[in-house]
N, C-alpha and C positions, 0 to 999 in steps of 0.2 A: 392197325388201329386197335385191335383187341389186346395186343401185347402192351401197348402204352396204358390202356385202362387198367390192366392188371397191376402194372407198376404203381400207378397212382393210388389204387386201393391199398396196396401194400404199405405205401408211405403213410396213408391215412390211418391205418391200424397202428402203426408205430407211434404216430403223434398222439392218438387216443390213449394208448397204453402208457405213454410217457407222462401225459397229463394226469391220468388216473393214478399212476404209481406215486406221483408226487402228493396226491391227496388234496391239492388246492384247486379251486375253480379258476380257470384261465379264460377271461372274456374273449381275447383274440382267438385262441384255439377253438373255442366253442362257436364263435361267429364264423370262422373259416369252415368248420365242419358243416354248419347250417347252409352256408352259401354253396359249398361243393355239392350238397344234395339237390339244390334247385337250379344250378347253372346248366345252361344248354350250349353245346358247341355246334356251330353250323358247318356246312361242307367246306368252307374256306378256312376253317380252323379258328374262327373268331368266337370268343365266349360271349354269350348274351344271357341277360337275366331280366325278368320282368320287374317293374317297380313293386307290384303287389307281392311277389315272391321275396324280394329284398326286404320289404317292410315286415313281412311275416317272419323272416329269419332274424331280423333285428329285435322284434318284439319277443320272440321266443327266447333269444339269448338274454335280453334284459330281464325277463321273468325268471329264468334259471339263476341269473346273477343275484336277483333279489332274494330268492329262496336260499342260495348259498350264504348270503350275508345274514339272513334271519337265523340260519343254523349256527352262526358264530364265526364264519370266515370273513376275512378282510378281502373284498373283491376290488381289484385295481382296474380302472378304466384309463387307457393310455391318454396322456396329455390333459385330462379333465379332472381326475381325482380318484378317490377311493370311497367305497361304501362299506360300512361296518355296522355291527349291532352295538348300540350304546346301552349301558346299564344305568337306570335311574334309581337312586336310593329311595327307600321309604322315608316318609316324613311324619313325625308325631303331630297330634293335634295340639293347639296352644293358642296363645293370644298374641296379637300384633297390633301395631298402631298405624292407622291410616295416615300417610304423610300429608295429605291435603287438608283433612279436617281435624286431625289430631285425636280423634276418638279411637277407643280400643275396640277391636273386633275379634271374633272367634275365627281361627283358621282350622279347617278340617284336616284330618289325617289323610295321607296319600300312600297307597301301597306301592311296593317296588314294582317297576315295570321295565320293559325293554322297548327301545325305539330306534329307528334308523338314524345313523350318524354319517354325515358326509364330510370328507376332508379334501381340501384343494391342494394341489402341488405348489411348492414354493415359487416356481416360475410363473404360474398363473396369478398368485398373490402379488408378485412384484410387478406384473403387467398392469394390474388394476391400481397399484399404489403409485405408479408413475403418472404424473399429471399430464404428460405429453399425449397419453392415450385417451384422455377424456374428451 
């Protein structure tokens, strides 16, 4: 039993160094590492994990993914999309016309900022565009 555990830990370090040498955040690899830390194997060899442990692993992984996206990386989530940091340009103050009343109004200046940006994969967009799925 101890020999198998040693092999698993060796594989784990290889995956960790592979992901870190790439420099990009990998949601799947990070989630796998989190689950491997909390999983328990019983005498029959079946893997068991508590719901609270799984929830904690998911939340920790999503939090690290958010921090990686805030740092400027594009974080991909399999089958549901990608999270990235969007750059919002600064806007000068000026005048604009209210389209409903027609009166002129002052528009205040807006500084440049950074906000989260989510993009969906093409397959998911096509699924929603197909009227048979409504």
